[in-house]
C-alpha positions, -999 to +999 in steps of 0.1 A: +001+000-001+013+033-010+022+058+021+000+085+007-030+061+010-020+047+045-016+082+063-052+092+057-063+057+070-044+062+102-057+095+105-092+085+101-087+053+125-072+078+151-101+102+147-123+072+153-107+061+187-107+096+199-145+100+190-151+070+208-133+079+242-152+114+240-185+098+243-201+100+277-225+075+291-250+089+317-266+065+342-297+046+324-328+063+334-356+038+325-359-002+325-326-003+349-321-024+379-292-022+403-288-052+430-269-045+458-258-069+486-258-044+517-252-051+553-281-040+576-269-030+611-305-032+625-309-069+616-272-077+617-272-097+581-268-091+545-299-083+525-302-079+486-316-046+478-327-035+443-323+002+433-346+015+400-352+045+384-391+053+375-408+087+371-399+121+368-405+151+393-397+187+395-380+202+426-366+235+430-374+241+394-350+214+382-359+181+365-352+148+384-357+113+378-371+093+409-350+065+425-368+037+443-354+010+466-369-027+469-359-047+499-356-082+501-377-080+530-395-051+546-371-032+569-380-009+594-398+011+567-423-018+566-427-014+528-416-035+496-408-002+479-396+030+493-389+063+473-353+064+481-335+096+466-339+120+435-311+118+407-302+147+380-278+142+355-259+167+331-245+150+301-227+181+289-209+186+325-205+150+333-221+153+366-247+136+386-266+149+416-288+135+441-315+146+467-311+122+497-347+118+502-340+087+526-323+111+549-351+136+547-327+161+526-344+185+502-314+200+486-290+182+457-257+170+465-231+164+439-222+125+438-203+123+406-181+144+388-164+130+360-150+161+343-120+165+366-086+154+355-065+127+371-050+141+403-077+169+407-094+173+439-134+175+441-162+176+468-187+148+464-211+155+495-236+130+483-212+102+493-202+122+526-206+102+558-208+133+582-194+116+612-159+114+595-168+143+569-151+125+540-166+144+510-134+154+495-120+130+469-093+131+445-091+113+412-064+087+414-070+071+378-091+065+348-089+031+329-112+013+307-131-018+312-144-044+286-177-049+296-181-082+280-157-098+306-183-090+333-216-091+316-234-090+282-224-053+269-199-059+243-181-025+247-155-008+267-166+017+293-143+042+313-134+033+348-129+062+376-115+057+410-117+082+434-098+081+469-110+101+501-086+129+511-093+123+547-064+110+566-068+073+575-101+069+553-108+040+532-137+057+514-134+054+477-156+056+448-150+032+420-173+038+389-179+026+358-194+053+333-232+047+327-231+015+346-224+014+385-201+022+414-185-008+428-203-004+463-236+012+455-242+035+426-267+054+446-259+070+483-269+048+509-246+064+538-266+065+571-259+096+589-287+090+614-277+058+629-240+065+627-237+032+607-220+032+573-238+008+548-218+023+519-186+004+530-205-027+535-223-029+501-213-047+469-231-041+435-235-076+422-260-069+391-269-045+367-297-051+344-307-026+316-333-033+289-333-068+298-295-069+291-269-078+319-245-052+321-230-068+352-241-104+362-258-135+351-290-145+338-321-148+361-320-173+389-283-166+395-286-158+433-260-129+427-286-109+404-308-104+433-341-115+445-358-105+410-385-082+427-381-064+394-400-092+380-433-074+386-449-081+352-417-089+338-419-111+308-389-131+317-407-145+348-440-154+332-431-192+341-440-184+378-479-190+376-507-179+399-541-192+387-566-179+388-556-141+391-580-124+401-588-148+427-617-151+450-611-184+468-583-211+461-554-201+439-527-225+424-492-216+423-465-230+397-432-224+405-403-229+378-373-248+384-353-218+394-373-217+426-356-253+442-356-253+477-383-226+481-388-217+519-414-192+523-445-174+510-453-140+522-483-118+510-482-080+518-508-055+513-503-023+493-491-006+522-461-031+526-477-050+558-476-086+561-512-103+559-501-140+553-470-159+556-465-197+550-436-221+550-436-237+518-404-257+520-423-290+518-450-280+490-431-287+460-434-267+427-472-270+426-494-262+453-527-244+464-533-215+485-566-202+502-570-165+501-605-165+512-598-145+541-581-115+524-601-086+518-610-074+480-577-055+467-545-056+452-517-079+471-481-086+463-473-123+465-436-129+476-417-163+471-385-167+489-362-196+478-327-204+483-316-190+451-344-165+442-369-141+455-397-130+434-427-109+441-461-107+419-492-089+419-522-108+431-558-094+429-585-105+451-621-103+444-652-115+464 
């Protein structure tokens, strides 16, 4: 090949790589689920938690996305799903802000700033643990991650690592652009009790539009309890018949529910209205809902490897 032809090709190739490197990926804002294994200091055990973005709102004349938290079992909040925080993103500024509603806060705080250069310091108060006042970070390095090695996304993403400037602090943010933080993508620091859930958290699975950015196919225990399966087509093989129901219902569980242990029914307030040991019931059994009043319920099946919640409508 002649040099005069090779140079334009090399220039075009370099331009292509440079353009790819400049692309910024915000966090997905719909059909996305983050499964986090988090230590609960109140129950002294690790629980699966799923964060998801659903809906919009306006606060202080700014547009925010609403982030919900779904717990494996209702916690002290006594609910299946709680409004966790509000999120605002700027693609132009490469920044993400949060209003930590779960702490009763009403003002936004910066959580991620990906516009800084390696070695720069930045204040990220959304991840500040107030007891230690470790909101000042420096960007230690930027790398890239081949997402095909950790999930089903066949592309590279930038990987940012921030370390706390507080002497002796082990606080760090390890963020894959548009995917997740290693611990919890959404702030979960608890400044009320003085306990630090963030350091005891690990993001095990990220699913966007049915594609696993991180993690494995459903029924893998590291992809959470699948409460995201409310009306999820992937879980249609979890059968509840008839539904709506007025008396007896039949439950048919897929093979993924081996060693199923407990069935729980919640009302719309998150209160437990029925609980039953199903460890000896097999994958096909009947349930009497005659004593439940008319309304919408959430039926939860907890097994050794999975935990799924589906809607149940009771009519009389």
